[in-house]
N, C-alpha and C positions, 0 to 999 in steps of 0.2 A: 504494500500500500504506500503510495507516494503522498507526501504532505508538503505543500508549498509554504506553510506557516513555519517560521522558526521562532521559538520562544525568546523572550528578552533575557539579558544577563541578570536583571533584577526586576522585581515587581512588588507591588503592594496590593493586598486584598483585605478589605475590611480592617485596615489599620495594621495588618500583620505584614512584616517585610520579609522577603525572600531574595536570595541571590545565589548565583552559581557557586558551587564549592570551589575553593581555591586549592592550589597544589599543597599548601601547608596544612590544610585540614585533612585529617585521615580517618575520621569517623562520622557516621550519620546517627542522629538521635531521633527521639519522638518529635513529630512535627515537621521533620525534613521530608522533601519530596523527591520522587523519581519520575522524570518525564521521558516517556518512550517516543523517540523520533519516528519509529515505525511500529505503531501499535497493531495488534492482531485484529482489533475492532476500533471504530472511531471513538467509542465511549469508554475505552480502557487505556487512556493515554497517560494519566497522571495518578500515581499512588503516593499515599502518605504513610510514613512509619508511625505506628500507633502502639499503645499498650496492649497487652498480652492476649494470647490465646488462653482460654480458661484452663486448658490442659498443659500449657507450656510452663515449665519451671526449670530452675537450675538443677533441681534434684534429678530430673529425667534428661538432662543434657541439652535443654532447649532454652533459648533466650526468651524473656517475657515480652517479645515484640511481634508485631504482625504488619502486613501491608493492607491498607484499605483503599478502595477507589476514591479519588478525591473530587471528581466532578462528573457531570453528565447523568444520564439515565441510570447508570449503575453505581452512582455515588453511595459510599458506605459499604459496598459489597467487599467482603474479605477475600483476599487471595489466599485460599487455604493451603495451597501447595508450598507457600513460602514460609516454612517453619525453619528458623535459623538455629544452628547448633551453637553451643556455648563457645566453641573456638572461633566463632565469627566476631566476638566482642573483644575490645581492648581492655575494658574494665567492668564487664558485667551487664551493662544495659545500653549498649550501642552496637552498631555494625561497622566493622572496619571496611573501608573502601578497597584496600588491597585484597582482603578476603573475598569480597564480591567479585573483583576482577578475576581471581583464580578459580572461583567456584560457581559462577553464574549458572551454567548449564545444569548443575546438580540440584539447584534450589529454586530457580525461576523458570516457569514453563514457556516463556516467550521473551522476545527482545534479545538484546545483547548488551554487554557492558559498554562496548564502543558506541552503540546507538542510544545510549541513555544519558540524560543530563541530570545531574544531582544538584538539588537546591537546598540550602541551609535556611532554616527559620531563624531570622535575625532579631526577632523581638524577644528572644529568650532572656529572662532576667539574669543578671550577672551575679 
């Protein structure tokens, strides 16, 4: 599927600021976004990292994180195949970008690392 729209390097939605992940940033947290340049369907283009699968826990080797559809008809739908193992995290509750690059095909059913833009939620309190 070809898409002539190319997302901006930063944007604001309802007062929440997002910008493309920089080279210095190595992890994604809750509230961060994955934008698929070549989505399998038009309404599964953007996913947000959110808090946990009810069955995910560190005890069973999974991170307490999930991906949910961010916009469109399927907004809020959970990508159930994206259960991240504990080794994906740097310190327990995030997803390392280098881990995603090396393990994409094992945990995400579509898209590719190279065709995804990662956005950080910049309104996070310090």
